[in-house]
C-alpha positions in Angstrom: 126.9 112.7 66.7 126.2 109.0 67.4 122.6 108.1 66.4 120.9 105.6 64.2 120.8 107.9 61.2 124.6 108.1 61.3 125.2 104.3 61.5 125.3 102.4 58.3 125.2 98.6 58.2 126.6 97.0 55.0 125.5 94.0 53.1 127.9 91.8 55.0 127.3 93.2 58.4 130.1 95.8 58.4 129.3 98.9 60.4 130.3 102.5 59.3 129.7 105.6 61.3 129.1 108.7 59.1 128.7 112.4 59.7 131.7 113.3 61.9 130.7 117.0 61.9 130.5 117.1 65.7 133.6 115.1 66.4 135.3 118.5 67.2 132.7 119.5 69.7 134.4 122.6 71.1 134.2 125.9 69.2 132.6 124.6 66.1 129.9 127.1 65.2 128.9 125.7 61.8 126.9 122.7 62.8 123.2 122.7 61.8 121.8 119.6 63.5 120.7 121.3 66.7 122.2 124.4 68.1 120.7 126.3 71.1 122.3 128.7 73.5 122.4 127.4 77.1 122.9 129.6 80.1 123.2 127.7 83.4 120.9 128.9 86.2 122.9 127.0 88.9 126.3 127.7 90.4 127.8 124.5 89.1 131.5 124.3 88.3 130.7 121.9 85.5 128.2 124.2 83.6 128.9 127.2 81.5 127.4 129.6 79.0 127.7 127.9 75.7 125.8 126.0 73.0 124.6 122.5 72.5 125.2 120.9 69.2 123.9 117.4 68.5 120.7 115.4 68.6 118.8 115.8 71.8 117.4 112.3 71.9 120.9 110.8 72.0 122.8 113.4 73.9 124.0 112.9 77.5 122.7 115.3 80.2 126.1 117.0 80.7 126.4 117.5 76.9 123.0 119.2 76.7 123.8 121.4 79.8 127.0 122.6 78.2 129.5 121.2 80.7 133.1 122.2 80.1 134.7 118.9 80.9 132.7 116.3 78.9 134.5 113.1 78.1 133.9 109.8 76.3 131.1 109.0 78.8 128.8 111.1 76.5 129.6 108.6 73.8 128.7 105.8 76.2 125.3 107.5 76.7 124.7 107.9 73.0 125.6 104.2 72.3 123.3 103.2 75.1 120.5 105.3 73.5 121.1 103.6 70.1 121.1 100.1 71.7 117.9 101.0 73.5 116.2 102.1 70.3 117.1 98.9 68.5 114.7 97.1 70.7 112.2 99.8 71.9 111.9 101.2 68.4 112.0 104.7 69.8 114.7 106.9 71.6 114.8 106.8 75.4 113.7 110.4 75.5 112.3 112.8 72.9 112.4 116.3 74.3 111.3 119.2 72.1 114.1 121.5 73.1 117.1 121.7 75.5 115.1 123.3 78.3 112.7 120.3 78.3 115.5 117.9 78.2 117.3 119.5 81.1 114.0 119.5 83.1 113.5 115.8 82.4 117.0 114.9 83.6 116.9 117.0 86.7 113.4 115.8 87.6 114.7 112.2 87.5 112.1 111.2 84.8 114.8 109.3 83.0 116.4 107.5 85.9 115.5 104.1 84.4 114.7 103.0 80.9 112.7 99.9 80.7 112.7 98.4 77.3 109.2 97.4 76.5 110.2 94.3 74.6 111.4 90.9 75.5 115.1 91.3 76.2 117.5 89.5 78.6 118.2 90.9 82.0 121.9 91.3 80.9 121.0 93.6 78.0 118.6 95.6 80.2 121.4 96.1 82.8 123.8 97.3 80.1 121.3 99.8 78.8 120.5 101.0 82.3 124.1 101.6 83.1 125.0 103.3 79.8 122.0 105.7 80.1 122.6 106.7 83.7 121.8 110.4 84.3 124.8 110.7 86.6 127.9 110.1 84.5 129.8 108.6 87.4 127.3 105.7 87.3 127.9 105.0 83.6 130.7 102.9 82.1 133.9 104.8 82.5 134.8 104.4 78.9 133.5 103.1 75.6 135.8 100.1 75.9 134.2 99.1 79.2 130.8 99.2 77.5 132.2 97.1 74.6 133.6 94.6 77.2 130.2 94.1 78.8 128.4 93.8 75.5 130.9 91.2 74.4 130.5 89.4 77.7 126.8 89.3 77.0 127.4 87.7 73.6 129.8 85.2 75.0 127.7 84.3 78.0 130.3 85.5 80.5 129.9 87.7 83.6 128.4 91.2 82.9 129.7 93.9 85.2 126.4 95.8 85.1 124.3 92.9 86.2 124.2 91.6 89.7 123.9 87.9 89.6 122.6 85.4 92.1 124.3 82.1 92.8 122.1 80.1 90.4 122.9 82.5 87.5 126.6 82.2 88.2 126.3 78.4 88.2 124.4 78.5 84.9 126.9 80.8 83.3 129.7 78.4 84.4 127.7 75.4 83.0 127.2 77.1 79.6 130.8 78.4 79.5 132.4 75.0 79.6 135.4 74.2 77.4 135.0 73.6 73.7 135.7 69.9 74.2 132.7 69.7 76.5 130.6 71.6 74.0 131.5 69.1 71.4 130.5 66.3 73.7 127.2 68.1 74.3 126.6 67.9 70.6 126.9 64.1 71.0 123.9 64.3 73.3 126.0 63.6 76.5 123.6 66.0 78.2 120.7 63.9 77.1 122.4 60.8 78.5 123.1 62.5 81.8 119.5 63.7 82.0 118.3 60.2 81.2 120.5 58.9 84.0 119.0 61.3 86.5 115.5 60.4 85.4 116.3 56.7 85.8 117.9 57.2 89.2 114.9 59.2 90.4 112.5 56.6 89.0 114.4 53.8 90.8 114.3 55.9 94.0 110.5 56.2 93.7 110.2 52.4 92.9 112.3 51.5 95.9 110.7 54.0 98.3 108.3 51.4 99.9 111.3 49.3 100.9 114.0 51.9 101.6 111.7 54.5 103.1 112.5 58.2 103.6 116.1 57.7 102.3 114.8 57.1 98.8 112.8 60.3 98.9 115.9 62.2 99.9 117.7 61.0 96.8 114.7 61.9 94.7 114.7 65.5 96.1 118.4 65.8 95.6 118.0 64.6 92.0 115.5 67.3 91.2 118.3 70.0 91.4 120.5 68.6 88.6 117.5 67.6 86.7 116.2 71.2 86.7 119.7 72.4 85.5 119.7 69.8 82.8 116.2 70.8 81.5 117.3 74.4 81.5 120.4 73.6 79.6 118.6 71.4 77.1 116.0 74.0 76.4 118.6 76.8 76.1 119.0 76.5 72.3 115.3 77.4 72.0 115.7 80.2 74.5 118.8 81.4 72.7 116.9 81.6 69.4 114.6 84.2 71.0 117.5 86.4 71.6 118.8 86.3 68.0 117.8 89.9 67.3 119.3 90.9 70.6 122.6 89.3 69.6 122.6 91.1 66.2 121.8 94.4 67.9 124.6 93.9 70.4 127.1 93.1 67.7 126.2 96.3 65.8 126.6 98.3 69.0 130.1 96.8 69.5 131.2 97.5 65.9 129.8 101.1 66.1 131.6 101.7 69.4 134.9 100.4 67.9 134.4 102.5 64.8 133.6 105.7 66.7 136.6 105.2 68.9 139.1 104.9 66.2 
């Protein structure tokens, strides 16, 4: 039963998942969290007469409907709900009972979950994929979810996020080798940016004599200059996502713990 109440974060950041009462989901009648009989009203091979045991706000649609062939994608959904709540400060859905939850899912009311907080597009894409109503659209496994969250932390490509060319270039720029990152600490980026500014200034100064050619160089110089400014301001931008990074790390550790 993956939910915030069952995730303990220690003094040194270690994560422990408690309350494994629903780990054996099939034929376990002694669970008291939520237990409601469900009878399917549709002729669906995936549904059956049975009971739902768990916490509605963090349970996947197929788990609530009582499907016979649930797999670890229900854990993917639960982890997505936990990640959502870290930033939205509320669960993605809060149905009063199983019938209301099923109605919400079937009506498509939960097709997207927009986090009403300042989060990166990458995190939003991960949450959207993990909380997909159709399980085929979710991550195939918890490990796939972990891989995308770790990619978010490392600034690498996120499977759930469709990137445009500029984003890919920016990711390449920030994902340079450690040696280049050390050089950046020596303000090489500042030197490069200063060089571009100097070159553009010279182009503007020589424009009356060179003509339109100088303006061409100035316009070309605006592209790397924009990239430089984005890179130089990125530490400030990264500080804004510090809570996001912490939340992502907790999610990764929770997923690893629950998968052991």
